[in-house]
Every structure is written in structure tokens, then in C-alpha cells.
C-alpha positions in Angstrom: 20.4 12.2 -149.3 19.1 8.7 -148.6 16.3 8.2 -146.2 15.5 5.0 -144.2 12.8 4.3 -141.7 11.1 1.3 -140.0 8.2 0.2 -142.1 7.0 -2.9 -140.2 4.2 -1.0 -138.4 3.0 0.5 -141.7 2.9 -2.9 -143.3 0.8 -4.2 -140.4 -1.7 -1.3 -140.6 -1.9 -1.6 -144.4 -2.4 -5.4 -144.3 -5.5 -5.2 -142.1 -6.8 -2.2 -144.0 -6.4 -4.0 -147.3 -8.2 -7.1 -146.1 -10.9 -5.6 -143.9 -11.2 -2.0 -145.2 -10.7 -1.1 -141.5 -10.3 2.7 -141.7 -13.2 3.4 -144.0 -15.4 1.0 -142.0 -14.6 2.4 -138.6 -13.7 6.0 -139.2 -15.5 6.7 -142.5 -18.1 9.5 -142.6 -16.8 10.9 -139.2 -15.4 14.4 -139.3 -15.5 14.4 -143.1 -14.7 18.1 -143.2 -11.5 17.6 -141.2 -8.6 17.3 -143.5 -6.5 14.2 -143.1 -8.6 12.7 -140.3 -8.0 9.1 -141.2 -4.4 9.7 -142.2 -3.7 11.3 -138.8 -5.2 8.2 -137.1 -2.9 6.0 -139.1 0.0 8.2 -138.1 -1.0 7.9 -134.4 -1.3 4.1 -134.6 1.9 3.9 -136.5 3.6 5.9 -133.7 2.1 3.6 -131.1 3.6 0.5 -132.7 6.9 1.9 -133.8 8.6 4.8 -132.0 5.9 5.7 -129.4 7.2 9.3 -128.9 5.0 12.0 -127.5 2.6 13.8 -129.8 4.7 17.0 -130.0 7.7 14.9 -131.2 6.0 12.9 -134.0 6.7 15.4 -136.7 10.4 15.6 -135.7 11.0 11.9 -136.1 8.8 11.1 -139.1 10.2 11.6 -142.6 8.2 13.0 -145.5 8.5 9.7 -147.3 6.9 7.9 -144.3 4.0 10.3 -144.4 3.5 9.3 -148.0 3.2 5.6 -147.1 0.6 6.5 -144.5 -1.5 8.1 -147.1 -0.8 11.8 -146.3 -0.4 14.1 -149.2 0.9 16.8 -147.0 2.7 16.9 -143.6 0.0 17.6 -141.0 0.5 20.3 -138.3 0.9 19.5 -134.7 -2.4 21.1 -133.8 -4.1 18.9 -136.4 -2.8 15.8 -134.7 -4.1 17.0 -131.3 -7.5 17.8 -132.8 -7.7 14.3 -134.3 -7.3 12.8 -130.8 -10.1 15.1 -129.5 -12.4 14.2 -132.4 -11.9 10.5 -131.8 -12.9 11.0 -128.1 -15.8 13.1 -129.1 -17.1 10.5 -131.5 -16.1 7.4 -129.5 -19.6 6.0 -129.2 -20.1 6.1 -133.0 -16.6 4.7 -133.7 -17.3 1.8 -131.3 -20.6 1.1 -133.0 -19.0 1.0 -136.4 -16.2 -1.2 -135.0 -18.9 -3.6 -133.7 -20.4 -3.7 -137.2 -17.0 -4.6 -138.7 -16.6 -7.4 -136.2 -20.1 -8.8 -137.0 -19.5 -8.5 -140.8 -16.3 -10.6 -140.6 -17.5 -13.1 -138.0 -14.8 -12.1 -135.5 -17.0 -12.2 -132.3 -16.4 -15.2 -130.0 -19.3 -16.5 -127.8 -16.9 -16.8 -124.9 -15.9 -13.3 -123.6 -13.3 -12.4 -121.1 -13.7 -9.2 -119.1 -11.2 -7.3 -117.0 -10.6 -3.8 -115.6 -7.5 -1.7 -114.9 -6.3 1.9 -114.6 -3.7 4.2 -115.9 -2.3 7.3 -114.2 -1.8 10.9 -115.3 1.1 13.2 -115.3 -0.4 16.5 -113.9 -3.5 17.2 -111.9 -5.8 19.1 -114.3 -7.6 16.1 -115.8 -11.4 16.4 -115.9 -12.0 12.7 -115.1 -8.8 12.0 -113.1 -9.5 10.8 -109.6 -7.5 9.0 -106.9 -8.4 5.4 -106.4 -6.9 1.9 -106.1 -3.8 2.1 -108.3 -2.7 -1.0 -110.3 0.4 1.0 -111.3 1.5 1.5 -107.7 1.2 5.3 -108.1 -1.2 6.1 -105.2 -0.3 9.8 -105.3 -1.3 10.2 -109.0 -4.7 10.8 -110.3 -5.9 8.1 -112.6 -8.7 6.9 -115.0 -10.1 3.3 -114.9 -11.0 1.4 -118.1 -12.6 -1.9 -118.8 -12.2 -4.3 -121.7 -14.1 -7.2 -123.2 -12.2 -9.6 -125.5 -13.1 -12.9 -127.1 -11.3 -16.1 -126.4 -10.0 -15.7 -129.9 -8.1 -12.5 -128.7 -10.3 -10.1 -130.7 -11.5 -7.3 -128.4 -15.2 -6.3 -128.4 -15.7 -3.7 -125.6 -14.0 -0.7 -124.1 -15.3 1.5 -121.3 -13.7 4.4 -119.5 -14.7 5.7 -116.1 -13.3 8.0 -113.4 -10.3 6.8 -111.4 -12.3 5.9 -108.2 -14.9 3.6 -109.8 -14.7 0.1 -108.4 -14.7 -3.0 -110.7 -18.1 -4.2 -109.5 -19.7 -0.9 -110.6 -17.6 -0.6 -113.7 -18.8 -4.1 -114.7 -22.2 -2.8 -115.6 -20.8 -0.3 -118.1 -18.6 -2.9 -119.7 -21.4 -5.4 -119.9 -23.8 -2.8 -121.5 -21.3 -2.2 -124.2 -20.4 -5.8 -124.8 -24.1 -7.0 -125.0 -24.6 -4.8 -128.0 -22.5 -7.1 -130.1 -22.7 -10.5 -128.3 -25.1 -13.3 -129.2 -27.5 -14.6 -126.6 -26.2 -17.4 -124.3 -22.6 -16.1 -124.7 -20.4 -16.9 -121.7 -18.9 -14.0 -119.8 -15.7 -14.8 -117.8 -14.5 -12.4 -115.2 -12.7 -12.3 -111.8 -14.0 -11.6 -108.3 -13.8 -7.9 -108.8 -17.0 -8.0 -110.8 -18.6 -10.8 -108.9 -21.7 -9.5 -107.1 -25.2 -11.0 -106.8 -26.6 -8.0 -108.7 -24.1 -8.3 -111.6 -24.7 -12.1 -112.0 -28.5 -11.5 -112.0 -28.1 -8.8 -114.6 -26.2 -11.2 -116.8 -28.8 -13.9 -116.5 -31.7 -11.5 -117.0 -30.2 -10.4 -120.3 -29.9 -13.9 -121.6 -26.2 -14.6 -121.0 -24.1 -17.0 -118.9 -21.3 -16.2 -116.5 -18.2 -17.9 -115.0 -16.5 -16.1 -112.2 -14.2 -16.5 -109.2 -15.6 -16.4 -105.7 -13.6 -13.9 -103.5 -11.6 -15.6 -100.8 -13.4 -14.6 -97.6 -12.6 -16.9 -94.7 -16.1 -17.7 -93.2 -17.9 -18.7 -96.5 -14.8 -20.5 -97.7 -14.5 -22.6 -94.5 -18.2 -23.7 -95.0 -17.5 -25.0 -98.6 -14.2 -26.6 -97.5 -16.0 -28.7 -95.0 -18.5 -29.7 -97.7 -15.6 -30.6 -100.0 -13.9 -32.7 -97.3 -17.1 -34.7 -96.5 -17.9 -35.4 -100.1 -14.3 -36.2 -100.9 -14.3 -38.8 -98.1 -17.4 -40.3 -99.8 -15.4 -40.6 -103.1 -17.4 -38.0 -104.9 -14.5 -35.8 -106.0 -13.3 -35.6 -109.6 -9.6 -35.8 -110.3 -7.7 -34.4 -113.3 -4.5 -32.6 -114.3 -3.9 -29.4 -116.2 -0.3 -28.3 -117.1 1.2 -31.0 -114.9 -0.8 -29.8 -111.9 -3.3 -32.2 -110.1 -6.7 -30.9 -109.1 -9.7 -32.3 -107.2 -13.1 -30.8 -107.6 -16.6 -31.1 -106.0 -19.6 -29.7 -107.8 -22.4 -28.1 -105.7 -25.6 -26.8 -107.1 -27.1 -23.8 -105.3 -30.2 -22.0 -106.6 -29.4 -20.9 -110.2 -25.7 -21.5 -110.1 -23.1 -24.3 -109.9 -20.2 -23.9 -107.5 -17.0 -25.7 -108.4 -14.9 -26.3 -105.3 -11.3 -27.0 -106.3 -8.2 -28.1 -104.3 -4.6 -28.5 -105.5 -1.9 -29.9 -103.2 0.8 -28.3 -105.3 -1.0 -24.9 -105.2 -1.3 -25.2 -101.5 2.5 -25.9 -101.1 3.3 -22.9 -103.3 1.0 -20.5 -101.5 2.3 -21.6 -98.0 5.9 -21.2 -99.2 5.2 -17.8 -100.6 3.5 -16.6 -97.4 6.2 -18.0 -95.2 8.8 -16.0 -97.2 6.6 -12.9 -96.8 6.4 -13.5 -93.1 10.2 -14.0 -92.7 10.9 -10.8 -94.6 8.4 -8.9 -92.4 10.2 -10.3 -89.2 13.6 -9.3 -90.5 12.4 -5.8 -91.5 10.9 -5.2 -88.1 13.8 -6.6 -86.1 15.7 -3.3 -86.2 12.6 -1.4 -85.1 12.0 -3.6 -82.0 14.9 -2.0 -80.1 13.3 1.4 -80.6 10.0 0.2 -79.3 11.6 -1.2 -76.2 12.8 2.3 -75.5 9.2 3.5 -75.6 9.0 5.0 -79.1 5.5 4.4 -80.7 5.9 3.0 -84.3 2.5 1.6 -85.0 1.5 -2.0 -85.3 4.3 -4.5 -86.2 4.9 -8.2 -86.2 8.2 -9.2 -84.6 9.8 -12.5 -83.4 9.0 -11.6 -79.8 5.3 -10.7 -80.4 3.0 -7.9 -81.7 4.1 -4.3 -81.3 1.0 -2.2 -80.4 0.4 1.4 -81.5 1.3 2.8 -78.1 4.8 1.4 -78.4 4.5 -1.6 -76.1 5.0 -5.3 -76.8 2.2 -7.9 -76.5 4.2 -11.0 -75.7 3.3 -14.4 -77.2 4.0 -17.8 -75.7 6.0 -20.0 -78.0 7.1 -19.3 -81.6 5.2 -16.6 -83.5 2.6 -18.0 -85.9 2.4 -16.8 -89.5 -0.7 -14.6 -89.6 -0.7 -14.7 -93.5 -1.5 -18.4 -93.5 -5.3 -18.6 -93.3 -6.0 -22.3 -93.9 -7.6 -21.6 -97.3 -4.4 -22.4 -99.2 -4.8 -24.6 -102.2 -8.6 -24.1 -102.3 -10.6 -21.8 -104.7 -14.2 -21.7 -105.9 -15.6 -20.9 -109.3 -19.2 -19.9 -109.7 -21.1 -20.4 -113.0 -24.6 -20.4 -114.5 -23.2 -23.3 -116.7 -23.2 -26.9 -115.4 -20.2 -28.6 -117.1 -17.3 -30.8 -116.4 -14.9 -29.3 -113.8 -11.9 -29.7 -116.0 -13.5 -27.7 -118.9 -14.7 -25.0 -116.5 -11.3 -24.6 -115.0 -9.6 -24.5 -118.4 -12.1 -21.8 -119.5 -11.4 -19.7 -116.5 -7.6 -20.0 -117.0 -8.2 -18.3 -120.4 -8.6 -15.1 -118.5 -4.9 -14.5 -119.0 -5.9 -13.4 -122.6 -7.7 -10.4 -121.1 -4.8 -9.8 -118.7 -2.3 -9.9 -121.6 -4.4 -7.5 -123.6 -4.3 -5.0 -120.8 -0.6 -5.5 -120.3 0.0 -4.9 -124.0 -2.0 -1.7 -123.8 -0.1 -0.4 -120.8 3.4 -1.7 -121.5 3.6 -2.8 -125.1 1.8 0.2 -126.5 2.8 2.4 -123.5 -0.6 3.8 -122.6 0.8 5.0 -119.3 1.2 7.7 -118.2 -1.5 9.8 -119.9 -0.5 13.3 -120.6 -3.8 14.6 -121.9 -6.1 16.6 -119.7 -9.5 17.1 -121.5 -12.1 14.3 -121.3 -12.3 13.8 -125.1 -8.5 13.7 -125.5 -8.3 11.1 -122.8 -11.0 8.9 -124.3 -9.5 9.4 -127.8 -6.0 8.4 -126.6 -7.3 5.2 -124.9 -9.5 4.3 -127.8 -6.7 4.7 -130.4 -4.5 2.5 -128.3 -7.3 -0.1 -127.9 -7.9 -0.2 -131.7 -4.1 -0.4 -132.3 -4.0 -3.5 -130.1 -6.9 -4.9 -132.2 -4.8 -4.5 -135.4 -1.9 -6.4 -133.8 -4.1 -9.2 -132.4 -5.9 -9.6 -135.7 -2.7 -9.7 -137.6 -1.3 -12.4 -135.4 -4.6 -14.3 -135.5 -4.5 -14.4 -139.3 -0.8 -15.2 -139.5 0.6 -18.7 -140.2 2.0 -20.0 -136.9 3.4 -16.7 -135.6 6.2 -17.3 -133.3 6.0 -13.8 -131.9 3.0 -13.1 -129.6 4.5 -10.6 -127.1 3.9 -7.0 -128.3 7.2 -5.7 -127.0 9.1 -8.4 -128.9 6.9 -8.0 -132.0 7.7 -4.2 -132.1 11.4 -5.1 -132.2 10.9 -7.2 -135.3 8.6 -4.6 -136.9 11.1 -1.8 -136.3 14.0 -3.9 -137.7 12.1 -4.2 -141.0 13.5 -1.2 -142.9 12.7 0.7 -146.1 15.5 2.8 -147.5 14.7 5.4 -150.1 17.8 6.0 -152.3 18.2 9.3 -154.2 21.0 8.8 -156.8 22.6 12.1 -158.2 21.9 11.3 -161.8 19.0 8.8 -161.7 15.5 8.3 -160.5 15.0 7.4 -156.8 14.5 3.7 -155.8 13.7 1.9 -152.6 15.3 -1.1 -150.8 13.4 -3.3 -148.3 15.9 -4.9 -145.8 16.1 -6.9 -142.5 13.3 -9.3 -143.5 13.4 -11.9 -140.7 11.8 -15.3 -140.6 9.4 -14.0 -138.0 8.3 -11.1 -140.3 7.7 -13.5 -143.2 5.5 -15.7 -141.0 3.4 -12.7 -140.1 3.1 -10.9 -143.4 3.9 -13.6 -146.0 3.5 -12.4 -149.7 2.1 -9.1 -148.6 5.6 -7.8 -148.2 6.1 -7.8 -152.0 4.0 -4.7 -152.1 6.9 -2.8 -150.6 9.6 -4.1 -152.9 10.8 -1.8 -155.8 9.9 -3.9 -158.9 11.3 -1.2 -161.2 14.9 -2.2 -160.2 14.8 -5.3 -162.5 14.1 -3.0 -165.5 17.0 -0.7 -164.7 19.8 -3.3 -164.4 
């Protein structure tokens, strides 16, 4: 009986292991007495990139031939795979330390680091570290765990931290920073959004010999103060003009104590934000129009915005004179402020901050591309192990794309389709030795793997016919 299976994910894993000795460097000398520890990790990573089935289904969908290409001499038991995840979580600090040594050895650490935080939710309520908090997955009823990542501007990740589900970004920042600083050179620039922007966090970054670039949260009173400064200095001709991605910006630099504030304004951004908020307002009015008649009958429905005025909690209407104003428009549209310990040209600073989408894409790839959510493990070590394996799998993907010659595929979901199309068929003739056939080799796969694919071709075929 012939057997065929997708081999693209195995090729990706082997290519990085062949060039960087990844598995021995990161997982070597850990759980040496555990049989097939590294092979099971390969199996879990291969599953993440290819089929992404639940742990208890891996053995049902993986052929014996596939186990052989993953380095396993025997088919592991289901309990062995679960134990591997637990062991990875139990030894996560050592694994991350060895991972940092690998990055240093091969010069993969960028001096510009992007930091971001997110969460993923659980199925079930028995998790040790699961808590309810602000849910990025729009699952407020589910317990969750928060995690933070640090990744270089070269897309190579450097830090991973895992905290309870109710830990805020400003507090989580300290944990992520403490992990990242173990591997970063002094004077590296840390780029993060307003979630981690507090006076204490910025002082901590400077005290440890690093620089920061962050977004100032949009609060009306402080922003109005800086908008007035912007207008006065713009009238004096002090603003700097430039364009990025066909969008015009104006900027005023303001030095305050140890940091530089970059006050930006974009007319196009202002128009887009006003249009978006007007649409939101109109939808709110339409939605509440049907409820207005009930309020007029004396039914209390809570606070609403309607075309006739504001509906109060007691069920009455507070009438307004004239047309209802849009409460979502604040007067701050089109303006934003970046804060940094670095004094540089506004255009360069803004372009650096826009690179934050690298961290956002990394998290999106974890959660959607590699399907990190939902987590179905309950013990603390298994949860940490699951997230760490997914994190390192994303590293393998990013490093493969970084080393490739002009890869046209950068989205993990699309990449997985091309990898799963690459097929190896093992043929068992009735009266001959078995042979293999590599098929569905696309241009995209050739750009990613190049000559490394020849390793999986059956060179004995030329000798038989």
C-alpha cells in the first residue's frame, strides 16, 4: 500500500536544524533520560505547521514513515507526547537561556526590539493560571492567560513571558523587559505601544542602559496642551513636513526633561478617523431608534444615544436643542504623540514606530497561523510548554523566511498551504524495493528551500531504470 504525506513542514524543520543545530543547541542535555524528547518536540512543531490537530489525534493522522523522517525510531505513546509538553514548561527558563545563546552565536539579535502583549483563552475552568481579564479574543466569559513577546526588527523573536490572565500590559512590561535585557546589547532601542508606557517603565529602561520609543496614550487634557503648542509653533514655521506611504505628516519636536516628544498631525488621518467615528455614531443612532419608543412608554433601558437626545437610566429623555452632536469626535483626530529617549529626525522616528506591526504580525501568527487559541491544557507547566513550543515554531518559520531568497510568501496561513501541498509518496511495489516520489514542488517552495529539497528526492531511481 502506498503512503503519501505533506513533507513541507519537515523540510522547514530539518533545514534550520541542519544549518543551526537548533534542537541540540536548545533542547540538548534537557531531560536526557526521557526517550524521544527532542523527536517529540519535532513532532509537536511539525503538527503546528502542518495539520494542527489536537494532541490526542496526532498519532491517528501521522504515518509510520513520517515518524521516521522526524527522527523517531519508534512511534511514541500519547502519554509520552503529553509529558514532553509538561517537561518543556518545567524547563522553560533553561530552554530560553539556551535559545538566547543560539541567537548570540549566530548574530541574530537586532538592536531595535519591538515589544507587545496579548492573551489567549482556555476551554474549561480548571487552569492553574487562568484568570478573567481584558480579552483580546472577545471572549470575556472565558478564563485566559496573558503573554508578552519581544522580537527584533529583523523578525527574529528574543523574549517570551507568560503571566496570569488579569495582568495588565504596564505590569507585564517589566517581566518581558527583564527577559529581553539578558540578551540585548546596551543602548538597544525598545519600541512598544501605550499599554507599557508608564513613567516607571521608561525610567527602568533608561536606568538599565537602553532607549525607548513609545506612544503617548490619547487622553484629552494632556493632548490638548500639546496640540496648542503644535499650532503655535506651526504658525511660526517650525513644523517639519514629510510623506510616508503616500500620507503627509507634520511634526513638531519638543524636549521635556530626559525625553523628546514628537507631536504629529496628518490631515488624511484626521479625515479617516472622523469618517469612521461618524459611521459608528450613525449605527448607534439606528440601533437605538427602535428602543426609543419603549423608553417613551416608561421602560428603563439604561443610557442610550438617540436622535432626540440622551436616554437616562430611569427611562426618561434628556432633550437636546438642535441636532445631536457626535460624542465620539473628541477634537484629537489626526494628532498623535510619540515619546522617546532618542532625539532623531521625525520621519525616522515615525518609520521606526510603524515597524511595530512586525510584533503584531508575530502574535497574529501565533494565535491564528499556528492556532495557539484556545488552550486546552490545564496544568501550569503544560500551558507554558504549549506556548513556548508555538513561540519557537514561529521562530523556525521567521528564520526560514529571513534566510530565503526573496520569499513571496510571508503570511503563515498561506505558507502552510504551500508546505502542505509539497508531498512525499512512499511507493511499495509488490516485487521490488520501495521508493519515494517528491511532488507538488511550487515556485514558492523553491524560493524558500532551494537546493535543500534535493535531500528528499530518491536518487536510487536513476540506478533502477
